ZAGU-175357 format. One record per residue (C-alpha): residue number from 0; residue in three letters; y, z, x. Coordinates in steps of 0.25 Angstrom, whole numbers. Example, Ala and Ser with C-alpha at 12.3 -4.5 7.8 and 13.67 -1.06 7.14 Angstrom:
BEGIN
 num residu    py    pz    px
   0    ALA   -18    31    49
   1    SER    -4    29    55
//
This chain:
BEGIN
 num residu    py    pz    px
   0    MET    37   -71    -4
   1    ILE    30   -76     9
   2    ARG    28   -91    11
   3    ASP    13   -94    13
   4    LEU    13  -104    24
   5    GLY    -2  -105    25
   6    VAL   -13  -107    36
   7    VAL    -9  -117    47
   8    ASP   -19  -123    57
   9    VAL   -13  -124    70
  10    ASP   -18  -131    83
  11    ALA   -20  -125    97
  12    ASP    -7  -129   102
  13    ALA    -1  -121    91
  14    VAL    -9  -108    93
  15    ALA    -5  -109   108
  16    ARG    10  -110   104
  17    VAL     9   -98    94
  18    LEU     3   -90   106
  19    ALA    13   -94   115
  20    LEU    25   -89   106
  21    GLN    34   -78   111
  22    GLU    40   -67   102
  23    SER    55   -69   100
  24    HIS    66   -66    90
  25    PHE    59   -76    80
  26    LEU    43   -74    84
  27    ASP    33   -63    84
  28    LEU    18   -63    86
  29    LYS     9   -51    81
  30    ALA    -5   -49    82
  31    ILE   -13   -47    69
  32    GLU   -14   -32    70
  33    ILE     1   -30    66
  34    THR     2   -23    53
  35    PRO     8   -29    40
  36    VAL    18   -19    40
  37    LYS    23   -22    55
  38    LEU    22   -37    53
  39    GLY    32   -35    41
  40    VAL    41   -28    50
  41    HIS    41   -40    60
  42    VAL    42   -51    49
  43    THR    53   -44    41
  44    ALA    61   -43    55
  45    PHE    60   -58    56
  46    GLY    65   -60    42
  47    ASN    77   -51    44
  48    ALA    80   -59    57
  49    ALA    81   -73    58
  50    GLY    66   -76    55
  51    GLY    54   -78    65
  52    GLU    39   -80    65
  53    LEU    28   -70    67
  54    TYR    13   -73    71
  55    VAL     3   -63    68
  56    GLY   -10   -64    75
  57    VAL    -6   -67    90
  58    ASP   -10   -57   100
  59    GLU    -3   -54   113
  60    ILE   -13   -52   125
  61    ASP   -11   -50   140
  62    ALA     0   -58   148
  63    GLY     6   -62   134
  64    GLN    -4   -71   130
  65    ARG    -6   -71   115
  66    LYS   -18   -73   107
  67    TRP   -21   -79    93
  68    ARG   -28   -69    84
  69    GLY   -25   -71    70
  70    PHE   -29   -65    57
  71    SER   -44   -68    54
  72    SER   -40   -74    40
  73    VAL   -27   -76    33
  74    GLU   -32   -65    23
  75    ASP   -32   -54    35
  76    ALA   -16   -56    35
  77    ASN   -15   -52    21
  78    GLY   -10   -38    24
  79    HIS     2   -44    32
  80    VAL     5   -54    22
  81    GLN     6   -45    11
  82    VAL    16   -36    18
  83    LEU    24   -48    22
  84    HIS    24   -52     8
  85    ASP    29   -39     3
  86    LEU    41   -39    13
  87    PHE    44   -54    10
  88    GLN    44   -52    -5
  89    GLY    55   -62   -11
  90    ASP    58   -67     3
  91    ASP    52   -81     7
  92    THR    56   -80    21
  93    LEU    41   -77    27
  94    GLY    31   -88    29
  95    ILE    16   -85    33
  96    GLN     6   -95    39
  97    PHE    -7   -93    46
  98    LEU   -10  -100    58
  99    ARG   -25  -104    62
 100    GLY   -28  -111    76
 101    PRO   -39  -117    82
 102    GLY   -47  -108    92
 103    VAL   -39   -95    89
 104    PRO   -43   -84    79
 105    GLY   -37   -81    66
 106    PHE   -25   -83    58
 107    VAL   -11   -81    64
 108    MET    -1   -77    54
 109    HIS    12   -84    56
 110    LEU    25   -78    49
 111    VAL    37   -87    47
 112    VAL    49   -77    44
 113    GLU    62   -83    39
 114    LYS    76   -74    40
 115    SER    75   -68    27
 116    ARG    86   -68    17
 117    GLN    84   -53    15
 118    ILE    82   -41    23
 119    LEU    67   -39    24
 120    THR    61   -25    25
 121    THR    48   -20    31
 122    THR    38   -12    22
 123    ASP    45     1    24
 124    GLY    59    -5    22
 125    SER    63    -6    36
 126    ILE    71   -18    41
 127    TYR    68   -25    54
 128    ILE    75   -38    60
 129    ARG    69   -47    72
 130    VAL    78   -46    85
 131    SER    72   -54    96
 132    ALA    57   -51    98
 133    GLN    58   -38    91
 134    ARG    61   -32    76
 135    LEU    72   -22    75
 136    PRO    74   -12    63
 137    VAL    86   -13    54
 138    LYS    91     1    49
 139    VAL    89    -1    34
 140    ASN    99    11    32
 141    SER   110     5    41
 142    HIS   119    -2    32
 143    GLU   125   -10    43
 144    GLU   112   -15    49
 145    VAL   106   -19    35
 146    GLU   119   -27    32
 147    ARG   119   -33    45
 148    LEU   105   -39    42
 149    ARG   110   -43    28
 150    LEU   121   -51    35
 151    ASP   111   -57    44
 152    LYS   102   -62    33
 153    GLY   111   -70    26
 154    LEU   108   -76    12
 155    ALA   105   -89    16
 156    THR   105   -99    28
 157    TYR   109  -113    28
 158    GLU    99  -117    38
 159    ASP    89  -114    26
 160    MET    95  -124    17
 161    PRO    86  -136    12
 162    ILE    92  -149    14
 163    LYS    88  -157     1
 164    ASP    83  -171     1
 165    LEU    81  -170    16
 166    PRO    67  -175    20
 167    ILE    58  -166    25
 168    GLU    54  -176    35
 169    THR    68  -174    42
 170    VAL    63  -161    49
 171    SER    48  -163    47
 172    ASP    46  -176    54
 173    SER    57  -175    64
 174    LEU    54  -177    79
 175    THR    61  -163    81
 176    VAL    51  -155    71
 177    THR    40  -163    77
 178    THR    41  -159    91
 179    PHE    44  -145    87
 180    VAL    32  -143    80
 181    VAL    23  -149    91
 182    GLU    30  -139   101
 183    ALA    34  -127    93
 184    VAL    26  -122    81
 185    PRO    12  -121    79
 186    VAL    10  -132    67
 187    SER     8  -146    68
 188    GLU    17  -152    56
 189    ALA    31  -150    55
 190    GLU    33  -149    40
 191    PRO    24  -137    37
 192    TRP    31  -130    48
 193    LEU    44  -133    43
 194    ARG    41  -128    29
 195    SER    35  -115    35
 196    GLN    48  -113    42
 197    ARG    56  -115    29
 198    LEU    63  -127    36
 199    ILE    59  -135    23
 200    ILE    63  -129    10
 201    ASP    60  -134    -4
 202    GLY    56  -148     3
 203    SER    69  -149    11
 204    PRO    72  -146    26
 205    THR    82  -135    29
 206    VAL    94  -135    37
 207    ALA    87  -128    48
 208    ALA    75  -138    47
 209    VAL    85  -150    49
 210    LEU    93  -143    61
 211    LEU    80  -139    69
 212    PHE    71  -151    66
 213    ALA    78  -163    61
 214    ASP    80  -173    71
 215    GLU    94  -176    67
 216    PRO   100  -164    59
 217    GLN   113  -171    60
 218    VAL   109  -180    49
 219    VAL   105  -170    39
 220    LEU   116  -160    43
 221    PRO   128  -167    47
 222    LYS   141  -159    52
 223    ARG   132  -146    54
 224    SER   121  -149    64
 225    ALA   127  -156    76
 226    ILE   136  -152    88
 227    LYS   149  -159    92
 228    ILE   154  -158   107
 229    LEU   167  -160   110
 230    ARG   174  -161   125
 231    TYR   188  -158   126
 232    LYS   195  -160   139
 233    SER   204  -147   137
 234    ALA   204  -132   139
 235    LYS   214  -130   128
 236    ALA   210  -120   117
 237    GLU   208  -132   107
 238    GLY   201  -146   109
 239    HIS   209  -158   103
 240    ARG   205  -173   102
 241    ASP   213  -178   113
 242    GLN   206  -168   122
 243    MET   192  -173   119
 244    ASP   183  -179   130
 245    GLY   177  -190   122
 246    ASP   171  -190   108
 247    PRO   164  -177   102
 248    ILE   148  -178   105
 249    THR   139  -175    93
 250    ILE   125  -168    97
 251    GLU   115  -170    87
 252    GLY    99  -166    84
 253    SER    91  -154    80
 254    LEU    96  -141    84
 255    THR    88  -140    97
 256    ASP    92  -154   101
 257    LEU   106  -151    97
 258    ILE   108  -139   106
 259    ARG   101  -145   118
 260    LYS   110  -158   117
 261    ALA   123  -150   114
 262    VAL   121  -141   126
 263    ALA   117  -152   135
 264    LYS   130  -160   131
 265    VAL   139  -149   132
 266    ILE   134  -147   147
 267    GLU   136  -161   150
 268    ILE   150  -162   145
 269    VAL   154  -148   152
 270    GLU   148  -152   166
 271    GLY   159  -164   165
 272    HIS   171  -156   166
 273    THR   178  -145   174
 274    VAL   185  -132   173
 275    GLN   196  -125   180
 276    THR   191  -113   189
 277    PRO   198  -105   201
 278    SER   192  -114   211
 279    GLY   197  -126   203
 280    LEU   190  -136   194
 281    GLN   175  -134   192
 282    PRO   164  -140   184
 283    VAL   163  -133   171
 284    ALA   149  -125   169
 285    TYR   145  -117   158
 286    PRO   130  -111   157
 287    PRO   121  -119   150
 288    GLU   115  -107   143
 289    THR   128  -103   137
 290    LEU   130  -117   132
 291    HIS   116  -118   126
 292    GLU   117  -104   119
 293    ILE   131  -107   113
 294    VAL   126  -120   108
 295    THR   113  -114   103
 296    ASN   119  -103    96
 297    ALA   130  -113    89
 298    VAL   118  -122    84
 299    LEU   109  -111    79
 300    HIS   119  -101    73
 301    ARG   129  -110    67
 302    ASP   131  -111    52
 303    TYR   125  -125    47
 304    SER   130  -124    33
 305    ILE   144  -127    40
 306    ALA   145  -142    41
 307    THR   151  -142    56
 308    ASP   144  -146    68
 309    ILE   144  -137    81
 310    GLN   155  -141    90
 311    ILE   156  -139   106
 312    ARG   169  -141   112
 313    ILE   169  -142   127
 314    PHE   183  -139   133
 315    ASP   187  -140   149
 316    ASN   185  -123   149
 317    ARG   175  -121   137
 318    ILE   166  -125   127
 319    GLU   167  -121   112
 320    VAL   155  -121   102
 321    ASP   158  -121    87
 322    SER   147  -116    78
 323    PRO   149  -117    63
 324    GLY   149  -103    56
 325    LYS   153   -90    58
 326    PHE   145   -78    65
 327    PRO   135   -75    55
 328    GLY   132   -62    49
 329    HIS   136   -50    58
 330    VAL   138   -58    70
 331    THR   152   -58    76
 332    GLU   160   -63    88
 333    SER   158   -48    94
 334    ASN   143   -47    92
 335    PHE   137   -61    92
 336    LEU   130   -58   105
 337    ASP   123   -46   100
 338    GLU   120   -50    86
 339    GLN   110   -60    81
 340    PHE   112   -68    68
 341    ALA   103   -80    65
 342    ARG   111   -89    55
 343    ASN   101   -99    56
 344    GLY    89   -91    58
 345    LYS    79  -102    55
 346    VAL    85  -112    65
 347    VAL    86  -101    76
 348    ARG    72   -97    74
 349    LEU    65  -111    73
 350    ILE    74  -116    85
 351    ASN    68  -106    93
 352    LYS    54  -112    91
 353    PHE    58  -125    98
 354    PRO    53  -127   112
 355    ASP    64  -122   121
 356    PRO    73  -117   110
 357    PRO    88  -116   111
 358    ASN    88  -102   107
 359    LYS    78   -96   116
 360    ASP    83   -82   117
 361    VAL    87   -79   103
 362    GLY    99   -69   102
 363    GLU   102   -71   117
 364    GLY   108   -85   117
 365    LEU   123   -81   117
 366    ASN   121   -70   127
 367    THR   115   -79   136
 368    ALA   127   -89   134
 369    PHE   136   -78   138
 370    GLN   128   -73   149
 371    LYS   128   -87   156
 372    MET   143   -87   155
 373    ARG   144   -75   163
 374    GLU   134   -78   172
 375    ILE   144   -89   178
 376    GLY   156   -82   176
 377    LEU   162   -87   163
 378    LYS   166   -79   151
 379    PRO   155   -79   139
 380    PRO   157   -87   128
 381    GLN   164   -83   116
 382    LEU   160   -85   101
 383    VAL   171   -84    91
 384    GLU   170   -86    75
 385    GLU   182   -96    72
 386    GLY   182   -98    57
 387    ASN   169  -104    52
 388    LYS   163  -106    67
 389    ILE   159   -99    79
 390    VAL   165  -105    92
 391    ALA   158  -102   105
 392    TYR   168  -103   117
 393    ILE   161  -104   131
 394    ARG   173  -104   140
 395    HIS   174  -108   155
 396    GLU   181   -95   157
 397    ARG   178   -86   170
 398    LEU   175   -71   168
 399    ALA   185   -68   178
 400    SER   198   -64   173
 401    TYR   210   -73   172
 402    GLU   216   -66   184
 403    GLU   204   -67   193
 404    GLN   203   -82   188
 405    ILE   217   -85   192
 406    ILE   217   -78   205
 407    GLU   204   -85   209
 408    TYR   210   -98   205
 409    LEU   223   -96   214
 410    GLN   214   -92   226
 411    ASN   209  -106   225
 412    ASN   222  -113   221
 413    ASP   237  -111   224
 414    GLU   242  -109   210
 415    ILE   239  -108   195
 416    ASN   247  -109   182
 417    ASN   244  -105   168
 418    SER   237  -118   163
 419    LYS   228  -118   175
 420    ALA   225  -103   173
 421    ARG   221  -106   158
 422    GLU   212  -116   162
 423    LEU   206  -108   172
 424    THR   203   -96   164
 425    GLY   201  -103   151
 426    GLU   213   -94   144
 427    GLY   220  -102   133
 428    SER   233   -94   132
 429    GLU   244   -98   141
 430    ASN   250   -85   138
 431    LYS   238   -76   142
 432    MET   238   -83   155
 433    LYS   252   -81   158
 434    ARG   250   -66   156
 435    THR   239   -66   166
 436    PHE   248   -73   176
 437    GLU   258   -62   173
 438    LYS   248   -50   175
 439    MET   243   -57   188
 440    MET   257   -58   193
 441    GLU   259   -43   189
 442    ALA   248   -39   198
 443    GLN   253   -49   209
 444    GLN   240   -58   209
 445    ILE   248   -70   207
 446    HIS   263   -75   207
 447    ARG   271   -86   200
 448    ASP   275   -97   209
 449    PRO   290   -96   209
 450    SER   292  -112   211
 451    ARG   285  -115   197
 452    LYS   290  -110   184
 453    GLY   289  -113   169
 454    SER   277  -121   165
 455    ALA   275  -124   180
 456    THR   272  -109   183
 457    THR   261  -106   193
 458    TYR   255   -94   199
 459    LEU   251   -91   214
 460    LEU   241   -81   219
 461    GLY   246   -67   224
 462    PRO   260   -60   223
 463    PRO   272   -67   225
 464    ALA   278   -69   238
 465    LYS   288   -57   243
 466    THR   302   -62   245
 467    ASP   312   -56   255
 468    SER   322   -47   248
//
């Protein structure tokens, strides 16, 4: 059944914020002329995806300027409400409230749609899903598409779990939520808004509420809401305690602060060391956009039911980011750039409402991370499912082949050995690098220094010198 959130009087600033909203994966705006049936299509599409919000009573006029023109009375929207009531029978994931502001005509209907636990259909039995700023149909006669949607839904999400005996004031009176309400939502009080978003259930804040709006979520959710940063003075495959540079660093705070502070600290640490290049040792540089998107992805899509903090390990030649939980639903290592799955749909949706949100380009973050690495000539990151976690590897490996890197190095240096070549290319296997040298010698690109043998073997540029017969 629909949750009636009543009539809310908003001030002029709130009206201005509504009119300034931009349509996105989580937000849509419609004029009051939209038919009840078509409104049902848009609302069910949100429910079949990660949820969202829809305002009915906002006109778009010339030059992209919007105008508030709501229903003359709440009763004038009864036809729309009735259709939505029929579509959401037995489902409490839709809330309806009406906004009334000073100096603007009528009541704007504000629909708050959560990700539904079931597949929602329209009045004619069709299924739609929200993707970016549009709705796309799901073929109801395609077992594969419907089954994929069922996998996307999940039976429950840990983010919606109420934390019993936790005072509501932990989230309703925090500095984080006070600042957020002033800047981001068209209401003046935090607690009613938190309740309207189902962030308070049965009198208790949910996990999502604590993560987003508690000033110190780590007090309430220890071992699952912080980030640990470790620096290893090594390029080896595994980091060991004796290679650590200082003590592990713990980053805490609400999710927006967590992401911002973690990325800043990683950049600060990385800028303090160098990496071997064909031209010699050079300061390490990773695109800030790549670090931001990888960390944001780890925070927003991790499995918060697992009592393990996110871990960021910084090596001489790479960064590794552990995000607890496996790839959700139908997402795999081979399709994660093309598929979307919001394990924590409410967290993803609401953090997008913060000023300067960390997930500005919903669904494009990882693509941006990959693109920025290529732009500076480095190989793109790699996401691998390892046991009960996803590890993102951001390696300082050039897009050039091993052979090209070795030749470029020898053009600037007299010799190279296996260890130096592995440090240069980021290759972890001594045998693989040995085979690369053998192929290059067969092509007479390099030759072995005859005066150095065994573990001291080195290689020189060009074919071996000819000897008199």
